[in-house]
C-alpha positions in Angstrom: -4.9 26.8 -5.1 -5.7 23.3 -5.4 -9.4 22.4 -4.5 -10.7 19.2 -2.6 -12.0 17.9 -5.8 -8.8 18.3 -7.4 -7.0 16.3 -4.7 -9.6 13.6 -5.1 -9.3 13.4 -8.8 -5.4 13.0 -8.5 -5.6 10.4 -5.6 -8.2 8.5 -7.8 -6.1 8.4 -10.8 -3.3 7.1 -8.6 -5.5 4.3 -7.2 -6.7 3.3 -10.6 -3.2 2.8 -11.8 -2.5 0.8 -8.4 -5.7 -1.2 -9.3 -4.2 -2.2 -12.7 -1.0 -3.3 -11.0 -3.0 -5.3 -8.3 -4.7 -7.0 -11.3 -1.5 -8.1 -12.7 -0.8 -10.1 -9.4 -3.9 -12.0 -9.9 -5.5 -13.8 -7.2 -2.7 -12.8 -4.6 -4.2 -9.3 -4.5 -7.9 -10.0 -5.3 -9.2 -8.9 -1.7 -6.9 -5.6 -2.0 -8.5 -5.1 -5.6 -12.0 -5.4 -4.1 -11.2 -3.1 -1.3 -9.8 -0.5 -3.7 -12.7 -0.8 -6.1 -15.2 -0.1 -3.4 -13.2 3.1 -2.5 -13.2 4.1 -6.0 -16.9 3.8 -6.4 -17.4 5.5 -3.2 -15.0 8.6 -4.4 -17.2 8.5 -7.6 -20.4 8.9 -5.9 -19.0 11.7 -3.6 -17.7 13.6 -6.5 -21.0 13.3 -8.1 -22.9 14.5 -5.0 -20.5 17.4 -4.4 -20.6 16.5 -0.6 -17.5 17.9 0.9 -17.5 15.7 3.8 -17.9 12.7 1.9 -15.1 13.6 -0.7 -13.0 14.3 2.3 -13.6 10.9 3.6 -13.3 9.2 0.3 -9.9 11.0 -0.1 -8.5 9.7 3.1 -9.5 6.3 2.4 -7.8 6.3 -0.9 -4.4 7.8 0.8 -4.2 4.6 2.8 -3.7 2.5 -0.2 0.1 1.9 -0.5 2.1 1.5 -3.9 3.5 -2.0 -4.6 7.3 -2.5 -4.2 9.1 -4.5 -7.0 9.7 -7.2 -4.6 6.1 -7.9 -3.9 5.5 -8.0 -7.4 8.2 -10.4 -8.1 7.1 -12.8 -5.3 3.8 -13.1 -6.8 5.0 -14.1 -9.9 7.0 -17.2 -8.5 9.9 -16.8 -6.0 13.0 -15.7 -8.1 16.5 -17.0 -7.5 18.7 -15.7 -5.1 21.0 -14.1 -7.7 18.0 -12.3 -9.3 17.3 -10.7 -5.8 20.9 -9.7 -5.3 20.9 -8.1 -8.5 18.0 -5.9 -7.7 19.1 -5.0 -4.2 20.6 -1.8 -3.8 24.4 -1.4 -3.0 23.7 0.3 0.3 21.9 -2.7 1.8 24.4 -5.4 0.4 27.6 -3.2 2.6 25.4 -3.2 5.7 27.1 -4.7 8.7 24.9 -7.2 10.9 23.8 -5.8 14.2 25.2 -7.2 17.0 22.7 -9.3 19.2 22.1 -7.7 22.7 20.3 -9.0 25.7 16.8 -7.9 26.5 14.9 -8.2 29.7 11.1 -8.4 30.0 9.0 -7.4 32.9 6.0 -9.6 33.1 3.0 -7.9 35.1 -0.2 -9.7 36.3 -3.3 -8.1 34.9 -5.3 -6.4 37.9 -8.5 -8.5 38.1 
């Protein structure tokens, strides 16, 4: 059985790895890195105090951070050539048929004052 503290430790290790990836991106990810560092400090404090509510809140905050995809990393280092992007694109995307455009109708309503 996995405890809340075990889940928090696992999520902290995932986010520490993510923080290292953010550091590699440089100034492009400085704000996200600062947010992540703040969440990691809060999680450490919650674990040290053994407060279950604070640990649950810290876990939920850390789970909101998503891992970086390879395209974001490439773009942050400078836009690669079209040939390099095509080489990394999965074969399933290359074989897609474009979607046929369709008309869309919008209804505009006036706000009631």
